[in-house]
N, C-alpha and C positions, 0 to 999 in steps of 0.2 A: 114781448111776452112769450115765454117759451112754450107754455101749455095753455092754450086758450080756454080749455074746459077743465083745467086741473082742479079748480075749486069744487067742481061737480063730480069729478072722477075719483078723487082721493079724500078719505076722511082724515081729520086731524089725528096725528099720532105723536104723542110726547115721548121723550126719552123715558125708558122704564127705570124702575128703582129696585135696589136690593130689598128684600122683605124687611119690614121694620124690626121684627124680633131678632133678625140677624145683624142689621147695621147698628143697632143700639149698643152692641157690644164693643164697638171700636170707633175711631175718630176719622175713618177714611171716607172719601166721597162715596155717595150711594147711588148717583145717577149712572145709568148704563147707556152709552151713546147708541143711536140707531145705526144700522149698517148703511153703507153709501147709497144703495138702491132706494131704500125707504126715505133717506134724507133728501134725495133728489125729488122724490114725489112730494115731500113737504114743501120744498122750494117751488115746485110746480103749482101748488095751491094758490100762490100769490096772484091776485087778479090784475096787477099793474093798473090800478085805478087811475082814472083821469085826474082826480084830486086825491092823492095819497095821504089821507089824514094820519096815517101811522107816522109820518114825518113831521107832523105839525109842531109838537112840543109847546103847546099852549096851556095856560092855567085858567081854570074856570071854577069859581066857587071853592077855591082851595084844593082842587084836584088837577092832576096833570093828565092831559090828553095828547097822545102821540109822543114821539121821542124828543126830548129836549136837545139832543145833539143833532137833530134833523138827519139821522142816518139815512142813507140812500137805499132804503129797504127793498123796494121793488127791483132795483138794479142788481143787488147781490143775490136776491132770491132767484132772479132770472138766470144768473150765472151758476147757481147751485143746480138748477134744473138742467142747464145746458152742459153740465159736467166740466165747467171751466173754473176750478178753484182759485187759480192765481188772479184772474180778473175779479172774482168775488172778493178776494182779499184786498185788492187795490181800491175797490169802491168802499169797502168797510173801513179801511184805515184812513180814508179821505176825511172822515168826520169823527172817528172815535179812536182816541189814543190807546184805550185799554179794553178792547172787547172781551178779553178773557176774564175781566172783572164783572162787567155789566152782564155778560152772558151767563153768569152764575148767580149774582145777587140782586140784579135790577128787578123790580116788580113788574116790568114790561108794560108800561102805559101805552106802548106802541100797539100791543095786542088788544088793549081796550078800545083803541081807536080804529081797529081794522074793520073795513067795510064787510069783509067776509063773515065777521062775527055778528052782523045784524040779523041774519037769518039762519045762522048755523054756528060753526066753531071758527074762531079766528085762526089765522096762520100762525104756526109755531115760530114766531120771529126770534125770540130769545134763544131757543134751542138751535135754530139755524145759524144765528150769529156765532154762538159758541163753537159750533162744528167748523165754521170757516176758519176761525183763528187757531183752534187747537189742531186741526188738520195741517194748517200752514206751519205751525211750530214743529209738528212731527215730521214734516217733509223738509224742514230746513229752509222754508221759504221766507221766514221772518228774518230779515237781514238788518244789521246795524245801519243807521242812516246818519252819518256824520256830516256837518255842514261843510261846504266847499272852502269856506274861509271864516275867520273869526273877526268879530266887529271891534274888539277891544273894550267892549262894555261888560261890566260885571253886575250880575243880579243875584241877590240872596232871596231864597224862598224859605220862609219860616213855617215849618210843618210839612210832613211828608205823606199826608193823606191823599185821597184822589184829586182834590183841587190843586194841592201843591205840586203833585207829580205831573198833572196835566200842564200846568203853567210852565214848569221846568222843562218838560219835553218840547213844548212849542217854542220857547225862547231859545233853547239849545239848538234847535233846527234852524233858527234865524241867525245863528252864529254868535250869540252872546255867551259869555262864560257864566254858567249857572252853578251855584252852590246851594244845596238843600240842607238846612240845619234842622235837627230833630231832638226833642227833649228826651225821648225814651232811648232805650238801649238799641232798639231795632227800628228801622224805617218801615213805613207803610201806614201809619196812623190806624184808623179803624179797620182798614183792610187786614192789618196784622193782629191788632189787639181786640177788635170789637166784633169780629165775625168768626164763628167756630170753624175749625179745620174741615169738617165734613161739608160745609157750604163753600168755603173758599180755602183750598189747601195753601199752606204757607210757602210751599215750594213754587207755586204759581206766582205769588207776590215776589219772591226772591228772584225768580227767572226774569221778571220785568225789571227789577232793580239792577240786576247784572247787565241787562241789555242797555239800560239808560247810562250806566257807568261806562260801558264800552263806547257809547256814543259821545261821551264827553261830560256828562253831568257828574258833579262831585257831591257826595253825601257825607255829612258829619253828624254823628249822634252825640247824645249827652250834653246838648247845648240848651240851657234854659233861657229863652229869650225874654222871659218876664223880669230878669235881672237887669236893672237900668244900665249897669256897666256893660253888659253884653250887648244891649240894644244900641248904646252909643258907639261901640266898636263896629257893629255891623253897619250902622248908618254912615260911619266914617270910611269904611272899607269898600262899600258897594255903591254903584250908581243908582240902584233902585232896590227896594225891599218890598216883598209881597208877603203879607200875613195870611196864612192859610191854616190856622190853628184849630179850626172846628168850633162847634158849639157844645163844649164838653160839660158845662155846668148842668147837673141833673135838676129836674123839676122837683121841688121839695115834696116829700111824702105826706106832709101835713099831720104827722103824729109826733108824740113826745118820745124821742128815742134816746135821750141822754141817759147814760148809765146802763143801757141795755145792750148786751152783745148779741150778735147774730143777725143784725139788720144791715143790708148793703144795697147799693144801687146796681142796676143791671150791668152797666159798663164796668164797674168794679169786679163783679162776679165773673163776667166773660173774660176780662183781661187776665184775672188770676187763673182761670181755667186754661187759657192759652199758654201762659207762662209755665204752668205746672205740667200740662200734657205735652206741649211742643218743645219747650225750651229747658225743661228740667229744673225749673226754679222752685222755690218754696215760699210762695207769697203769703202775706198775712191773712188775706181773705180765705176762709176755710173751704174745703171741698164739700159737696153735698152728700158724700158717702155716709150712709146710715142715718141720714137726717130726714125729718119731715119738712118739706120745702113748700113755701107758699110764694108764688110769683104774682105780683100786682101789676096789671097793665095788659095791653094788647099790642098787636103789631109784631114786626119781625124780631125786635129785641126780646120781647117777652117769650116768643116761641123759641128763640135760640137759648134762652135761659132754661126753659122746660127741657129741651133736648139735651142740654149740657148736664143738667141735674140727673137725668136718666142715665147718661153715660157714666157719670161719676158714682152711680149706685145708690141713689136716694131711697129712703124707706117709703116715701110717698111724695106726690107732687100735686098741688092744686093751683090753678091759675084763676085769679079773681078779676073779672071784667066789669067795669063800672056800668057800661051801657046794657040795655036789655037785649035778649037774644034776637028779637025781631030786626034789630039794626044790622045783623050779620047774615041773615038768611039770603040765599041766592036761589031763585026759582023754587022757593019753599023749603030748600034743604040747607043744612048748616055745613059749609065746606070745612074740611080738615086740612091743616097744614102738615108738613112732614113731622113736626114735633108732636102734634096731637095724634097722628097715626101711631107714632112710637109709644106714647103714653097709653093709648088704647091697647096696643099689643102687650105692654108690660103689666099694666094694672087692670085691664079689662074695662076701662071707662075713659071718656073724654075728660081731661083734667079741668076744663073750663067751667066756671060758675058765673053765670051772667046776672047783671043787675045787683052785684054784691060788692061791698066795700069793707075795708078794715076800719073799725071804729076805735079799737084800743089794743095795745100790746099787753100780753100776759107774760110775766117773768118771775123767776125765783132766784134770789140772790144775784140779780143782775144778768141772769142768763135767760134768753127768750125761750118760752115753752109753748106759747100759743098766741093766736090772734082772735079777738072778739069781732064778729062781723056785724054788718047792718041788719042781718036776718036774725040776730039774737043768739047765734050759736058761737061756740068757741072751737076753732080748728087747731089740732096739734101742729105746732110750728117751731122748729129749732133753727130754721134759716129762712129769713124773709128777704126776698129780692124785689126791689122796687124798679120795675121797668116802665117808669112813668114819663119818659120823654126828657127833653132838655129845655133849659130856660135861657141859654145864651152862651157867649164866649167868656173866656177868662179876662176880666177887666185889667188885670195886672199887665198883661202883654200890651194891651191898647195904651195903657198909661205909660209904659216904658218907651213906646215909639211915638207918643204924642198923637195917637189916632183918636178920632171922635168915636165915642162908644155909648150906646144906650141899650144894653142887653146884647146887641150885635154891633158891629162896626157900622157907623153911619157914613154913607156916601151919597153924593148927588145923584139924581135920577139919570140912568144911562152911563154912570161913571163908576170906576172902582177905586178912585183916589180916596185915601182915608183921612184927609184933612191935615196931613203933615207933609212937608217937602219930601218928595221921592218915596213916599210910603203908600202902598196899595193894599187892598184886601179882597179876598174872594172865598167862595165856598160857603159852608155853614156858618163861618165866622161873620160873613156879611149878610147872608139871606136867612139865617136861622136853620134849625133842624130840617133836613131835606134828604133827598135820594142821592145815591152815589152818582147817578147819571147827571143830576143837576150840578153836583160838585165838579165833575169833569167839564161840563159846559161852562161853568164859571171860570175854571182854571184856564180854559182855552181863550175865553174872552178877555180876562185880565192880562193875558200874555199879549194880546193884540194892542191893548191900551199901553202897556209898558213898552212894547216895541216902538210904538209911535212916539212915546215920551222920550225914548233914548235916541231915536234916529230921525225923527221928524216925519216919518211915514211908516206904513206897515202894509204887508201883503197877507197878514194873518186874518182870516175871516172871523168876524165876531159871531159867536154862536148864540149868545144871549142878547 
């Protein structure tokens, strides 16, 4: 432990942000990194607990406590304090393939399990993690790691989200020839299409994809694995196939939407925004510009939809949250996410309405004009975005590969085998809607199982 009294000497200090009224005008990242001296102090706040619960990665009553990747948090915090960035990097990469992703979009269950937070403020684990990897990239310390020799085995990973990328990265380092196939035009899955640029810049995703390509992983886009002919070809060409297609089926809104335009799911809206703003496309899902927007749901996706609508120039935005406000209070106060801060700056009010649901859509000539709520009022609405979560994976992919599926891919306890010869599954496709950090953990673990399947043994540590 570098600073024995660090948790007493230094207060928690998070990375600052650009003012909401300024950042809402563009799609650029809005966090401002701390200078090195202050970052070292934040690393020095880590208590090096005898039992570091921040590394636990356990689930209890549907919640995650500690890091599912079992990151060696006290070790690299100590190295931050000691001013040894390269050793910090080596400890970080020991357990996490993509800290530049988790350092930006993970909700940091590690901080929720931090002992320092019991009587004060938790250590800034996520910000510290991001500083280690970004400083390393800036210093040229992140080098390609090619395997010393190739095994002669070929593995196909279907889906290029965080689970698929983690599996591919691990297996490539073991010397297997890995090809990642992706249905969309670009790789990255939800990292590319489901998270706005101000939270996760697309050049950060591309940087990792370029590095993995340089290390030997092949990426092929425009491949629809739900096509039975494509599935048969992949099964014939590869020694193992790993399905990592996510849990993309949205949970139904529960309203009669047939014949009414202007109703979309959150993932549709966010994907269209990325295609329009980052890739110059003209998607069918409209922009929020000049529209009255209602977002249904809570959580990160709903917040991202609010922030995206603001940047597109919506006329108004309201977020309807089913549960009462009491469920969201923290120490008697209602926390504001980055999106709610921005809505407050633009419209002068928190966009959230708690304990309110949509009862009926109001339309004229098939065009949405409003929503009738459970409170008996009608809100103006020309764009309704349902960020209501996900109900499971695409059954067509499972059927094409002969995988057992009941909403998600069914596997035996402690196994990732999908019920068909040489077919495995991981990530949200197997466990259901979850966190990016869980997807990476699943990808690392399925890689260990596939490696053992191909070679008879493995030295890849199972994370899950």
